[in-house]
Every structure is written in C-alpha cells, then in structure tokens.
Phi, psi and omega in degrees: 000136182290140178285135180256157183253168170293159177306311183294321178293326177294316178298323177296318181294320176300314180300313181299315183295323176300315180295321181285314184287322188246008174052053175245158179293150179312313183299322178292316179298315178300313179300321178295318181291322177296321179293320178298317179297314179300327179283353180087011183302325186258011187298322181294330182292323180289322182287327184230084186296343179299339178276357181276071180247166178301317179300318179293324178299320178297315178298315182291326177300314179298315183290316180296319181298312181298321185277324190247004181299146179296151184291000000 
C-alpha cells in the first residue's frame, strides 16, 4: 500500500514536481497550484487523504501543469 502524505505535504510535493519536471520557477509553480486549489482541483484530496500519494502527486503535477501553465 502506498504511503500517503498530509494534504499540505501533498501540495508541496506537487509544486516541487512541477518545478523539477517542467523547469519553471518556484513562484510560477506555486501560482499554478494555488489556482488549481482555488478551482477545487484538490478538494477530494483534503476529504480523502489516502489519495495523497507520491504516484498521485506525479499525476496531479502533470495535470496541473497542462491546465494552469502560463501562456
């Protein structure tokens, strides 16, 4: 079974993965994650912390980058 993270730790991991995978500045990655959070993208993660795994963080980093990357 995959180890899950806290909600806050999960958001930090998604942000870190975006900076590492897509070579964007920390501030840009933080802004993308914050926009996704404001849109409710992570609402299920807060309700069900068991989905806050490293594998899911990789998936969500990819999705957040595709949807919220700067023009």
